[in-house]
C-alpha positions as CSV (number, residue, x, y, z in Angstrom):
1,M,-24.1,-60.7,6.4
2,K,-21.2,-59.6,3.5
3,F,-23.1,-56.2,3.2
4,L,-22.9,-55.4,6.5
5,L,-19.3,-55.6,6.7
6,L,-18.8,-54.1,3.4
7,L,-21.3,-51.1,4.7
8,A,-19.1,-50.9,8.2
9,A,-15.9,-50.7,6.3
10,L,-17.3,-47.9,4.4
11,I,-18.5,-46.2,6.8
12,G,-15.1,-46.2,9.1
13,V,-13.5,-45.5,6.2
14,S,-15.7,-42.0,5.6
15,Y,-15.1,-41.3,9.2
16,C,-11.4,-42.0,9.6
17,E,-9.4,-39.8,11.8
18,P,-7.5,-36.8,9.9
19,T,-3.8,-37.0,10.6
20,V,-2.5,-33.5,12.2
21,H,1.0,-33.2,11.8
22,F,1.2,-29.9,13.9
23,Q,-1.5,-27.8,15.9
24,E,0.0,-24.7,17.7
25,D,-2.9,-22.1,18.9
26,F,0.2,-20.1,20.9
27,S,-1.5,-21.2,24.4
28,E,0.2,-20.3,27.6
29,G,3.2,-22.7,27.4
30,W,4.0,-21.7,23.5
31,E,8.2,-20.7,24.1
32,S,8.9,-24.3,25.1
33,R,7.7,-25.9,21.6
34,W,9.6,-23.1,19.9
35,V,13.3,-22.2,19.2
36,E,14.6,-18.7,18.2
37,S,16.9,-18.3,15.5
38,T,20.2,-16.4,16.4
39,K,21.2,-15.7,13.2
40,K,20.5,-12.0,12.8
41,G,22.3,-11.0,16.3
42,S,20.9,-7.4,17.1
43,E,18.9,-7.1,13.7
44,A,16.4,-9.8,15.4
45,G,13.4,-9.1,16.9
46,K,11.2,-10.2,19.6
47,F,7.7,-11.9,19.5
48,K,5.7,-11.3,22.2
49,W,2.7,-12.6,23.5
50,T,-0.4,-10.9,22.8
51,A,-4.6,-10.7,21.4
52,G,-3.6,-7.5,20.4
53,K,-5.4,-4.5,20.9
54,F,-8.6,-5.6,19.8
55,Y,-9.9,-9.2,19.7
56,G,-13.0,-11.6,20.0
57,D,-12.3,-13.5,22.7
58,A,-9.1,-12.3,24.8
59,E,-7.4,-15.5,25.8
60,K,-7.9,-18.0,22.1
61,D,-7.0,-15.3,20.2
62,K,-3.5,-14.5,21.9
63,G,-0.7,-15.6,19.0
64,I,3.0,-14.0,18.5
65,Q,3.3,-10.9,17.7
66,T,6.2,-8.9,16.3
67,S,7.0,-6.1,18.6
68,T,9.7,-3.7,16.8
69,D,9.9,-2.1,13.7
70,A,12.7,-3.0,10.8
71,R,14.0,-6.5,12.4
72,F,14.3,-9.7,11.5
73,Y,12.3,-12.4,12.8
74,G,13.2,-15.7,13.4
75,L,11.0,-18.9,14.9
76,S,10.8,-22.6,14.4
77,A,9.2,-25.7,15.4
78,K,10.0,-29.1,14.8
79,F,7.7,-31.8,14.7
80,D,7.4,-35.9,13.7
81,S,9.1,-35.9,10.3
82,F,6.5,-37.2,7.5
83,S,6.1,-37.6,3.8
84,N,2.9,-36.3,1.8
85,E,3.4,-39.0,-0.7
86,D,-0.1,-40.0,-1.8
87,K,-1.9,-37.6,0.1
88,T,-3.4,-34.6,0.2
89,L,-1.1,-31.6,2.4
90,V,-3.2,-29.0,4.0
91,I,-0.9,-25.8,5.6
92,Q,-3.0,-23.3,7.5
93,F,-2.9,-20.3,9.8
94,T,-3.9,-16.9,10.5
95,V,-2.6,-13.7,10.2
96,K,-4.0,-10.1,11.4
97,H,-1.8,-7.0,10.5
98,E,-3.2,-4.9,13.1
99,Q,-0.6,-2.1,12.5
100,N,-2.2,-1.6,9.4
101,I,1.2,-2.7,7.9
102,D,3.1,-0.4,5.2
103,C,5.8,-3.5,4.3
104,G,6.7,-6.8,5.6
105,G,6.3,-10.6,5.2
106,G,3.5,-12.5,6.5
107,Y,4.6,-16.5,5.7
108,V,5.3,-19.5,6.9
109,K,7.8,-21.9,5.6
110,I,8.1,-25.5,5.7
111,F,11.5,-26.9,6.4
112,S,12.4,-30.4,6.4
113,S,13.4,-32.5,9.6
114,D,17.5,-31.6,9.4
115,L,16.7,-27.7,10.0
116,D,19.1,-26.0,12.4
117,Q,16.6,-23.8,14.1
118,K,19.1,-21.7,15.9
119,D,20.7,-20.7,12.2
120,M,17.3,-20.4,10.6
121,H,17.8,-17.4,8.1
122,G,16.5,-16.4,4.7
123,D,18.7,-18.6,2.5
124,S,18.3,-21.6,4.8
125,P,16.6,-24.2,2.5
126,Y,13.1,-24.8,2.5
127,N,10.4,-26.9,1.0
128,I,7.5,-24.3,0.6
129,M,6.6,-21.0,1.5
130,F,3.1,-19.8,1.8
131,G,1.2,-16.7,3.0
132,P,0.7,-13.2,2.4
133,D,3.5,-10.6,1.5
134,I,2.9,-6.5,1.8
135,C,5.5,-3.9,0.7
136,G,4.1,-0.2,-0.7
137,P,1.1,-0.1,-3.0
138,G,2.1,-2.4,-5.5
139,T,2.8,-5.6,-3.6
140,K,0.3,-7.2,-1.8
141,K,0.0,-11.3,-2.7
142,V,-0.1,-14.4,-1.1
143,H,3.3,-15.8,-2.1
144,V,3.0,-19.7,-3.1
145,I,7.0,-20.8,-3.8
146,F,7.9,-24.6,-3.8
147,T,11.1,-25.8,-4.0
148,Y,12.1,-28.6,-6.6
149,K,15.5,-29.9,-7.5
150,G,16.9,-27.0,-5.5
151,K,15.5,-24.0,-7.4
152,N,12.5,-22.0,-5.7
153,L,9.9,-21.6,-8.4
154,L,7.3,-18.9,-7.8
155,I,3.7,-19.5,-8.7
156,K,3.1,-17.4,-12.0
157,K,-0.6,-16.0,-10.9
158,D,-0.9,-12.8,-8.7
159,I,-3.1,-14.3,-5.9
160,R,-4.1,-11.2,-4.2
161,C,-4.1,-11.0,-0.2
162,K,-5.8,-8.9,2.4
163,D,-4.2,-5.6,3.6
164,D,-6.9,-4.7,6.3
165,V,-6.5,-4.2,10.3
166,F,-8.7,-7.6,10.7
167,T,-7.4,-11.7,11.0
168,H,-7.3,-13.5,8.1
169,L,-7.2,-17.3,7.7
170,Y,-4.9,-18.5,5.1
171,T,-5.2,-22.2,3.9
172,L,-2.9,-24.0,1.1
173,I,-3.9,-27.0,-0.1
174,V,-1.5,-29.5,-2.3
175,R,-3.0,-32.6,-3.5
176,P,-1.5,-36.3,-4.7
177,D,-3.3,-35.5,-8.1
178,N,-0.6,-32.4,-8.5
179,T,-3.5,-29.5,-8.0
180,F,-3.2,-27.2,-5.9
181,E,-5.8,-24.5,-4.1
182,V,-5.5,-21.6,-2.0
183,K,-8.4,-20.2,0.5
184,I,-8.1,-16.9,2.4
185,D,-11.0,-17.1,5.1
186,N,-12.4,-20.7,3.9
187,K,-13.0,-19.4,0.4
188,K,-11.3,-20.2,-2.7
189,E,-8.8,-17.4,-4.3
190,E,-7.0,-19.7,-7.0
191,S,-6.7,-22.9,-7.5
192,G,-5.7,-25.2,-11.1
193,D,-2.5,-27.8,-11.6
194,L,1.4,-27.7,-10.4
195,E,2.3,-28.0,-13.8
196,S,0.7,-24.9,-15.5
197,N,1.3,-22.6,-13.1
198,W,5.0,-23.2,-11.8
199,D,7.8,-24.2,-13.6
200,F,8.6,-27.2,-12.2
201,L,9.6,-29.0,-16.1
202,A,10.8,-27.8,-19.4
203,P,7.8,-27.3,-21.6
204,K,6.1,-30.0,-23.3
205,K,6.6,-28.6,-26.8
206,I,9.4,-26.4,-28.4
207,K,9.4,-25.0,-31.6
208,D,11.1,-27.1,-34.2
209,P,14.3,-26.1,-35.0
210,D,14.5,-27.4,-38.4
211,A,11.3,-25.3,-39.5
212,K,11.4,-22.3,-41.4
213,K,9.1,-19.7,-42.9
214,P,9.2,-20.4,-46.7
215,E,10.9,-17.7,-48.5
216,D,7.5,-16.7,-50.7
217,W,5.3,-16.9,-47.5
218,D,3.6,-13.6,-47.5
219,D,2.1,-12.9,-44.5
220,N,1.2,-8.9,-45.4
221,E,-2.6,-8.6,-45.0
222,K,-2.8,-5.1,-46.5
223,I,-0.3,-4.1,-49.5
224,D,0.3,-0.4,-50.7
225,D,-2.4,0.4,-53.7
226,P,0.0,0.4,-56.7
227,E,-2.6,2.4,-58.5
228,D,-2.8,4.9,-56.3
229,K,-0.5,8.1,-56.8
230,K,0.9,10.7,-55.2
231,P,-1.0,14.3,-56.0
232,E,1.3,17.3,-57.3
233,D,0.0,19.5,-54.7
234,W,0.9,17.5,-52.0
235,E,4.4,18.4,-51.0
236,K,4.6,21.2,-48.8
237,P,6.5,22.5,-45.8
238,E,5.8,21.8,-42.5
239,H,6.9,25.5,-41.2
240,I,6.6,28.6,-43.2
241,P,8.1,32.5,-41.7
242,D,5.0,34.1,-39.7
243,P,3.2,36.5,-42.8
244,D,2.2,38.8,-39.6
245,A,5.8,39.2,-37.8
246,K,7.2,42.3,-38.5
247,K,10.8,43.3,-37.6
248,P,11.1,45.8,-34.3
249,D,11.7,49.2,-34.7
250,D,14.6,49.0,-32.2
251,W,16.1,46.4,-34.5
252,D,19.9,47.3,-35.5
253,D,21.1,44.7,-38.5
254,D,24.5,45.7,-37.6
255,M,24.4,44.8,-34.0
256,D,21.7,42.3,-34.1
257,G,22.1,40.6,-37.6
258,E,19.7,39.7,-40.2
259,W,16.3,39.6,-38.9
260,E,14.1,36.8,-39.8
261,P,10.5,36.0,-38.7
262,P,9.8,33.2,-36.6
263,M,8.3,30.1,-38.3
264,I,4.8,29.0,-37.7
265,D,3.0,25.3,-38.7
266,N,2.0,25.7,-42.2
267,P,-2.0,25.0,-42.3
268,E,-1.2,23.7,-46.1
269,Y,1.4,20.7,-44.8
270,K,-0.2,17.6,-44.9
271,G,2.3,15.4,-43.5
272,E,4.1,12.6,-45.3
273,W,2.1,10.9,-48.2
274,K,1.3,7.6,-48.1
275,P,-0.8,5.3,-50.7
276,K,-3.8,3.6,-49.7
277,Q,-3.8,0.2,-48.4
278,I,-5.8,-2.6,-50.1
279,D,-6.5,-6.3,-49.5
280,N,-3.0,-8.3,-50.6
281,P,-4.0,-10.9,-53.0
282,N,-0.9,-13.1,-52.1
283,Y,-2.0,-13.2,-48.3
284,K,-1.6,-16.6,-47.3
285,G,-2.2,-16.0,-43.0
286,K,0.3,-15.4,-40.5
287,W,3.1,-18.1,-40.2
288,I,2.7,-20.7,-37.4
289,H,6.2,-21.7,-36.3
290,P,5.5,-25.6,-35.7
291,E,5.8,-27.7,-32.7
292,V,7.9,-30.8,-31.9
293,D,7.7,-32.6,-28.6
294,N,10.7,-31.2,-26.1
295,P,13.5,-34.0,-25.9
296,E,13.9,-32.3,-22.5
297,Y,10.8,-32.5,-21.3
298,N,10.4,-35.2,-18.5
299,E,6.6,-36.0,-17.1
300,D,7.0,-35.8,-13.3
301,K,3.5,-37.2,-11.9
302,A,4.6,-36.9,-8.2
303,L,5.5,-32.7,-8.4
304,Y,3.5,-32.1,-5.3
305,K,5.4,-34.8,-3.2
306,Y,8.1,-34.2,-0.4
307,S,10.0,-37.0,1.2
308,D,10.7,-35.2,5.0
309,I,9.0,-32.5,5.8
310,G,9.9,-31.9,10.0
311,A,9.7,-28.2,10.7
312,I,7.6,-24.9,10.4
313,G,8.9,-21.5,10.3
314,F,8.3,-18.0,10.7
315,D,11.3,-16.6,8.9
316,L,10.8,-12.5,7.9
317,W,11.3,-9.0,7.7
318,Q,9.3,-6.6,8.7
319,V,9.8,-2.3,8.4
320,K,6.1,-1.7,10.4
321,S,5.7,-4.6,13.4
322,G,2.3,-5.4,14.9
323,T,1.7,-8.4,13.4
324,I,0.3,-11.3,14.9
325,F,0.1,-14.9,13.8
326,D,-1.6,-18.2,15.4
327,N,-4.0,-20.9,14.5
328,V,-1.1,-23.1,12.9
329,L,-1.9,-26.5,11.1
330,I,-0.5,-29.1,9.4
331,T,-2.7,-31.8,8.0
332,D,-4.0,-34.4,5.5
333,D,-7.6,-33.3,5.6
334,E,-8.8,-30.3,3.7
335,K,-12.6,-30.6,5.8
336,H,-10.5,-30.9,9.0
337,A,-8.5,-28.0,8.3
338,E,-12.2,-26.2,7.4
339,K,-13.4,-27.0,10.5
340,V,-10.7,-26.1,12.3
341,G,-10.7,-22.4,10.7
342,E,-14.1,-21.9,11.5
343,E,-14.0,-23.0,15.1
344,T,-10.9,-20.4,15.9
345,W,-11.1,-17.4,13.0
346,G,-14.7,-18.1,12.3
347,K,-15.8,-18.1,16.1
348,T,-13.8,-14.8,17.2
349,K,-13.7,-13.1,13.9
350,D,-17.2,-10.7,14.4
351,G,-16.5,-10.2,17.9
352,E,-12.7,-8.8,16.9
353,K,-14.5,-6.5,14.2
354,K,-17.2,-5.4,16.9
355,M,-14.5,-4.2,19.4
356,K,-12.6,-2.3,17.0
357,D,-15.7,-0.9,15.6
358,E,-16.6,0.3,19.0
359,Q,-12.9,1.3,19.6
360,D,-13.3,3.5,16.0
361,E,-16.3,5.0,17.8
362,E,-14.9,5.9,21.2
363,E,-11.8,7.5,19.1
364,R,-14.0,9.5,16.5
365,K,-16.1,10.7,19.9
366,Q,-13.1,11.7,21.4
367,R,-11.8,13.5,18.6
368,D,-14.9,15.2,18.2
369,E,-14.8,16.4,21.9
370,E,-11.8,17.5,21.3
371,E,-12.5,19.7,18.3
372,K,-15.2,21.1,20.1
373,K,-13.4,21.9,22.8
374,R,-10.6,23.7,20.8
375,K,-13.2,25.6,18.7
376,E,-14.9,26.6,22.1
377,E,-11.5,28.1,23.4
378,D,-10.5,29.6,20.2
379,G,-13.8,31.3,20.5
380,K,-13.3,32.4,23.9
381,K,-9.7,33.6,23.2
382,K,-11.3,35.7,20.0
383,D,-13.6,37.0,22.3
384,D,-10.8,37.7,25.0
385,D,-8.9,39.4,22.4
386,D,-12.2,41.1,21.2
387,D,-12.9,42.8,24.7
388,E,-9.3,43.9,25.1
389,D,-9.6,45.4,21.4
390,D,-12.1,47.3,23.1
391,E,-10.9,48.2,25.9
392,D,-7.8,49.5,24.1
393,E,-10.0,51.5,21.8
394,E,-11.8,52.8,25.0
395,E,-8.6,54.1,26.3
396,D,-7.0,55.4,23.2
397,A,-10.7,57.6,23.1
398,E,-10.3,58.8,26.4
399,K,-6.8,60.0,25.9
400,K,-7.6,61.1,22.6
401,V,-10.4,63.2,24.8
402,D,-7.2,64.3,27.0
403,D,-5.2,65.6,24.7
404,V,-7.9,67.9,22.7
405,E,-8.6,69.5,26.4
406,K,-5.3,70.0,27.1
407,M,-4.9,71.4,23.7
408,D,-7.8,73.7,24.6
409,D,-6.3,75.2,27.8
410,T,-3.2,75.4,26.2
411,N,-5.2,77.7,23.4
412,T,-6.8,79.8,25.6
413,E,-3.5,80.7,28.2
414,E,-2.2,81.4,25.0
415,V,-5.4,84.0,23.9
416,E,-4.6,86.1,27.4
417,E,-2.1,88.2,26.6
418,P,-0.4,91.1,28.5
419,A,-2.0,94.8,28.6
420,T,-0.2,97.6,25.8
421,D,1.2,100.7,27.0
422,A,-2.5,102.1,25.6
423,D,-4.0,100.6,28.0
424,A,-2.0,101.5,30.7
425,D,-2.3,105.0,29.9
426,E,-6.2,104.7,29.4
427,K,-5.7,103.3,33.3
428,D,-4.2,106.1,34.7
429,D,-6.4,108.7,32.8
430,A,-9.5,107.0,34.8
431,D,-7.0,107.1,38.4
432,D,-6.5,110.8,37.6
433,K,-10.7,111.5,37.0
434,D,-11.0,109.2,40.4
435,E,-8.8,111.3,42.4
436,K,-10.2,114.6,41.1
437,H,-13.8,113.3,41.8
438,D,-12.7,113.0,45.1
439,E,-11.2,116.5,45.8
440,L,-14.4,117.9,44.6
């Protein structure tokens, strides 16, 4: 009987429900659950409700999208305050940079419950900041920033974020054993312990302030060979006058000064002489400064813990708008978060990519068709221009023929000269002969 009770208790523990502190799928009515910051006034942009240009499910993929370039965005939601003491903390959400972002944040901030939502801005104190940040080719990283004793601590490692146009799932896990894990698309990208990856605490060890390297400590592995001597013919100038140079014929010493040949590299120059190196017989190795316990180091086994977690917010600046946020989750169960990720992002990601590929293919076909049409129009225009050129050439040819004919006519008229006096006399003689013939 006791065995059965124990088994039932174990089963109950293994199937206990995860605690969900906050969950938002941005379904209809989401505006009533979020408060917009008014701190930035006219510099603030608005979030709009949309699934974007391409998606896997037109309704399930609806989220909030930044809508105006070069604007600040401030939006937050509150929930029942809790502490993650002795519990795992999981923060998860999806980000879609469908605008192919060049510069802008895509992260969330976790605040305490006393956040002034209307006044939320970049200097508002927060507990954790997590998510992607992109600005140019040099900044494409996942921020993981913890606030500890009033200081914002950046992770020492570089975690690269996704920089394509598709939706991606970002997950931060903070465990009560002071370890962390960052997942992208439900795959581990980075993990480790909090103390060594952030500067929460002073170093455990420091260099002994009283230790000094002994004066006779020789840490030179090599020394100059004392037997090595510089050759007598070593010294040669680095540059010499060009032996092939000749003074120009038009050089005037009085006007131009004394002529000097240009300098060239000396082929016999050997550089600075240095003796060859040999092993140092007195070498003791590299001196290592001894370390001692740091009196300022104080162990903290609760680096992970926050006593008051009560709000989440988007506090962003985007040069190029169009980012869509969705599927926000804060829970204490890693497996549950993974399951939620698969049921949301996991079920629509393939359809989203398919729709984008189809759009790209359609755009490609349209570009090809436009290019084909443009080439045809260019070809037709060229043919028309060629026809016009042919017609112009024919007209020019006909005009040339007409001009030639006119010139021929003109020349013919110029050849028919008027009769001379001799011709007139001959004509009179002929007329006289005709008259005498008639008299006979």
